[in-house]
C-alpha positions in Angstrom: 113.4 22.6 -206.5 112.2 24.8 -203.6 110.4 22.3 -201.0 107.9 23.3 -199.0 104.5 23.1 -196.7 101.3 24.7 -197.7 98.2 24.9 -194.7 94.9 25.8 -194.6 95.3 26.2 -190.4 92.4 23.6 -190.7 90.2 23.3 -187.3 87.3 21.1 -188.0 85.8 18.5 -185.6 89.1 15.9 -185.1 86.9 12.8 -186.7 87.8 10.3 -184.5 87.7 11.9 -181.3 85.0 14.5 -182.0 87.4 17.8 -180.4 87.8 21.1 -182.5 90.8 23.1 -181.6 90.3 26.5 -181.0 92.0 29.2 -183.6 94.3 30.5 -181.0 95.7 26.5 -180.6 95.6 26.1 -184.4 97.7 29.3 -185.0 100.0 28.4 -182.4 100.6 25.2 -184.0 101.4 27.3 -187.2 104.1 29.0 -185.6 105.5 25.4 -184.1 104.9 23.9 -187.8 107.0 26.8 -189.5 109.9 27.0 -186.8 110.7 23.5 -187.4 110.0 23.4 -191.1 113.0 25.6 -191.3 114.7 24.0 -189.0 115.0 21.0 -191.0 115.8 22.8 -194.1 112.6 23.3 -195.8 112.5 26.5 -198.1 108.8 27.8 -198.1 105.8 27.9 -195.6 102.3 29.0 -197.2 99.2 29.9 -195.6 95.5 29.8 -197.5 92.8 32.0 -197.2 89.5 31.0 -196.2 86.4 32.3 -194.1 84.7 29.5 -192.9 84.4 27.8 -189.6 86.5 24.7 -190.4 89.8 27.2 -191.2 91.8 29.5 -188.8 93.7 31.7 -191.7 90.8 34.6 -192.7 93.9 36.4 -192.7 97.0 34.7 -193.9 99.4 37.9 -194.3 98.7 38.2 -189.9 100.1 34.6 -189.7 102.7 35.3 -191.7 104.3 38.1 -190.1 103.8 36.4 -186.9 105.8 33.3 -188.8 108.5 35.7 -190.0 109.5 37.0 -186.3 109.8 33.2 -185.8 111.9 32.4 -188.5 115.1 33.6 -190.4 115.3 32.2 -193.6 111.9 30.3 -194.8 110.1 31.7 -197.4 106.4 32.8 -196.7 103.3 32.8 -198.9 99.8 33.0 -199.3 98.0 30.1 -200.5 96.0 31.6 -201.8 95.2 35.5 -201.2 91.6 35.5 -202.8 92.7 38.4 -204.2 88.8 38.6 -206.2 87.0 39.6 -202.9 90.2 41.7 -201.4 91.5 45.4 -201.9 94.6 44.9 -203.7 95.9 48.0 -202.0 95.7 46.6 -198.9 96.5 43.4 -200.1 100.3 45.0 -201.5 100.4 47.0 -198.3 99.8 43.9 -195.6 102.7 41.8 -197.7 104.9 44.6 -198.4 104.8 45.1 -194.2 105.2 41.0 -194.2 108.2 41.7 -196.5 109.9 44.5 -193.9 109.1 41.8 -190.8 110.8 38.6 -192.7 114.0 40.8 -194.2 112.5 40.3 -197.9 110.8 37.0 -197.8 107.1 37.2 -198.2 104.8 36.3 -201.1 101.7 36.7 -202.5 100.0 33.6 -203.7 96.9 35.2 -206.1 94.0 33.3 -206.8 90.1 33.6 -207.3 89.5 31.0 -204.6 87.9 27.7 -204.2 85.4 28.8 -202.2 82.6 31.6 -202.4 81.9 32.8 -198.6 83.9 35.6 -199.0 82.4 37.1 -201.8 78.9 37.9 -199.9 81.1 39.1 -196.9 82.9 41.5 -198.8 79.8 42.7 -200.6 80.7 41.4 -203.8 78.7 39.9 -206.7 79.8 36.1 -208.0 78.1 37.2 -211.4 81.8 39.3 -211.5 83.6 36.2 -210.7 86.4 36.5 -213.4 86.1 40.7 -214.4 87.2 41.2 -210.7 90.2 39.0 -210.7 91.4 40.6 -213.8 90.5 43.9 -212.7 92.3 43.4 -209.2 95.6 41.9 -210.4 95.9 44.5 -213.3 95.6 47.2 -209.6 97.9 44.6 -207.7 100.6 44.5 -210.7 100.3 48.2 -211.0 101.0 49.0 -207.2 103.8 46.7 -207.7 105.6 48.3 -210.1 105.5 51.9 -209.1 105.2 53.9 -205.9 102.6 56.6 -206.9 99.7 55.0 -209.3 96.7 56.6 -211.2 94.3 53.7 -211.9 90.3 53.3 -212.7 88.3 50.3 -212.6 84.7 49.4 -212.5 84.8 47.6 -209.0 86.9 49.6 -206.9 87.2 53.5 -206.7 89.9 55.5 -208.5 92.9 56.2 -207.6 94.6 59.6 -208.6 98.5 60.0 -208.9 98.8 58.7 -204.9 101.6 56.6 -203.3 101.2 53.3 -202.0 103.5 52.3 -198.8 105.5 50.7 -197.3 107.2 49.5 -200.0 108.4 46.0 -199.9 112.4 44.6 -199.7 112.2 42.9 -202.7 111.7 44.7 -205.7 109.5 43.8 -207.4 107.6 41.9 -204.7 106.8 38.0 -205.9 103.5 37.2 -206.8 102.4 33.9 -208.1 99.0 32.9 -210.1 97.5 30.0 -208.3 95.4 28.1 -210.5 92.6 24.9 -210.4 92.9 23.6 -213.9 91.5 26.3 -216.3 93.4 27.4 -219.6 91.9 30.8 -219.1 93.7 30.9 -216.1 97.3 29.3 -217.5 96.7 32.0 -219.9 97.2 35.2 -218.0 100.0 33.7 -216.2 101.9 33.3 -218.9 100.9 36.4 -220.9 102.1 38.2 -217.5 104.7 36.8 -217.1 104.1 35.6 -213.4 105.4 32.0 -211.9 102.4 29.9 -211.8 101.0 27.6 -209.1 99.2 24.2 -210.1 97.0 22.8 -206.9 96.2 18.8 -207.9 93.9 17.8 -205.5 92.3 14.8 -207.7 92.3 12.9 -211.0 96.0 11.7 -212.1 98.6 13.8 -212.0 99.7 13.4 -215.8 96.1 15.2 -217.1 97.5 18.4 -215.5 100.8 18.4 -217.6 99.1 19.9 -220.9 98.6 23.0 -218.5 102.2 23.5 -218.0 103.3 22.7 -221.8 100.7 25.3 -222.1 101.9 27.7 -220.2 105.4 27.2 -221.5 104.1 27.5 -224.8 102.7 30.7 -224.8 105.2 32.1 -222.8 107.8 31.2 -225.5 105.6 32.4 -228.7 105.6 35.7 -226.6 109.2 36.2 -226.0 109.5 35.3 -222.3 112.9 34.1 -221.0 112.3 30.6 -220.4 115.3 30.1 -218.1 113.3 32.2 -215.2 110.1 30.5 -215.9 108.8 29.0 -212.3 106.0 26.4 -212.3 104.8 25.0 -208.7 102.7 22.2 -207.9 100.6 21.9 -204.9 99.5 18.2 -203.7 97.9 16.9 -200.6 100.7 15.0 -199.0 101.2 12.8 -195.9 104.7 11.4 -194.7 104.9 8.4 -191.8 108.0 6.1 -191.2 105.9 3.1 -192.8 103.4 3.1 -195.6 100.6 1.6 -193.8 100.9 4.2 -190.9 100.7 7.4 -193.2 97.4 5.8 -195.0 95.8 4.6 -191.8 96.7 8.1 -189.8 95.7 10.3 -192.7 92.7 8.6 -193.8 90.5 9.5 -191.0 90.6 13.2 -191.5 91.1 13.7 -195.2 87.9 11.9 -196.1 86.0 13.7 -193.4 87.1 17.0 -195.6 86.7 15.3 -199.0 83.5 13.9 -198.4 81.7 17.3 -196.1 83.2 19.9 -199.1 82.1 17.0 -201.6 78.6 17.1 -200.7 78.4 20.7 -201.2 79.6 20.3 -204.3 77.9 17.1 -205.6 80.7 14.5 -205.3 80.3 11.1 -204.1 81.4 10.2 -200.5 85.1 9.4 -199.9 86.0 5.8 -199.6 88.8 4.0 -198.3 89.0 2.3 -201.8 89.3 5.2 -203.7 91.7 7.2 -201.0 94.1 4.2 -201.9 93.9 4.0 -205.3 94.8 7.8 -205.5 98.0 6.9 -203.4 99.0 4.7 -205.8 102.3 5.4 -207.3 100.7 7.6 -210.4 97.5 9.0 -208.2 97.2 12.4 -206.8 97.9 11.8 -203.1 101.2 11.7 -202.1 100.3 9.7 -198.8 103.1 7.1 -197.6 106.7 6.5 -196.4 109.4 8.5 -197.0 110.8 6.6 -199.9 106.7 6.5 -201.1 107.1 10.3 -201.3 110.2 11.0 -202.8 109.2 8.6 -205.9 106.0 10.6 -206.1 107.5 13.8 -206.0 110.2 12.6 -208.9 107.4 11.4 -211.0 105.9 14.5 -211.1 108.7 16.2 -211.5 109.2 14.2 -214.6 105.6 15.0 -215.7 106.4 19.0 -214.9 110.0 19.8 -214.4 108.7 22.6 -211.8 110.4 24.6 -209.6 108.8 24.6 -206.7 107.0 21.5 -204.5 104.7 22.4 -202.0 102.9 19.8 -199.5 99.4 20.3 -198.1 100.0 18.6 -195.0 97.3 18.3 -193.2 94.0 18.0 -195.0 91.2 18.5 -192.0 92.3 18.0 -188.4 95.1 15.9 -187.2 96.8 15.0 -184.2 99.6 18.0 -184.1 102.7 15.5 -182.7 102.0 13.8 -186.1 101.8 16.5 -188.2 105.5 17.8 -186.9 106.7 14.5 -187.1 105.7 14.3 -191.0 107.4 17.6 -191.7 110.3 16.6 -189.7 110.5 13.5 -192.1 109.5 15.7 -195.2 112.7 18.1 -194.6 115.3 15.4 -192.9 114.8 12.7 -195.4 112.6 13.0 -198.6 114.1 16.5 -199.7 117.4 15.8 -199.1 116.7 12.7 -201.9 114.6 14.9 -204.0 117.5 17.9 -204.4 120.0 14.5 -204.8 118.0 13.2 -207.7 117.2 16.2 -209.4 120.8 17.7 -209.2 
C-alpha cells in the first residue's frame, strides 16, 4: 500500500490565537512538509484545489511544480483538480509540465469538486454540474491517449487535429477519479478502468465498503485486470505522541472548519462528544497516538483492501511544528508498521 499526505493548504484564522497565515507563509510551509514527507519515506503528497479565502491552493499544479524542484522520489498529485470548471487542455499541459519537472512523478486526481465557487468564477452553470465533468473527463483522457486530437463537445470550443504539448514523461499520465460516495461516480471510474480515490470525511468507514465492492464488481464484469485495479482512501488524520495530545491539539481547528463549512450546508455545529465518537476504533477520524492510527488504517484495509491511503493531516489551521511532528510520526512509526502488517 502507498501511504501519503493530502493537504488543502488551509489558511483559516487560528481558532485559538485568531492569527491567519498568509498564502506566502502557507505555501512555504507546504514545501517544508513535502520535503519532510519524502525524508521519512512516504510515497505520495497531494494538494487540493479550492477557490476560497481559507485555502491557499487555487492552482495545485504550480505548487506541485515547486515541490518537484525540492524532492526526488515522492509522487505528486492533485487532490483534487476540479475538472468541471477547468480546461482539460490546460490541465494536461500543466501536469505534463510537472511530470517533466519531477522526472515522471505527477498525477491528476480529477473530481467534480465539493465546493462550487469555481463554477461562477470561470463562467459555468451549476445546472451543468454532471455534464461538465463527463465531457471534460472525456477530453482529458483523449488528450492523454494521443498527441494530436480532434474533438467536439458542448461546453468547450472544438479541436480540429491539433497537438497538445508538452507530452508527459509517464505514458499514460496517471489520472484518478476522486469520489465522495455516489454510485454514478463509482460506475464511471470502473467503466473507464481508472483508479478510484474515495474520501471518507464523516460517518463510519464500513458504510463505504459497498462502493468499493461495486467498483470491483463492475470492473470484473467488464473484463478489466483485477490485479491492476487501484483504490485509494483519503481520511482526516492527525498523529501526536499520545492519544490525548492528538485529540486536544486537533480538535480546535477541526471543529472550527467543520462547524463553519457545516453551517453552509445545514449541518449541526461540531461538538466534542461527536468528535470523540468519530475517533473511536470504527469511526472516520484517524486522530490519536501512532498505534491508534496504525490500527485504524489496518481496520480500513480489512474493509477495502485499498492500494493507497492518504492522510489529510491539518484540517484547518494548526501550528506548523505540530503538523511536521505528525508527518514525522506518520513516516517513521505508522507507515513501517502498516507496511509490515499487510506485507
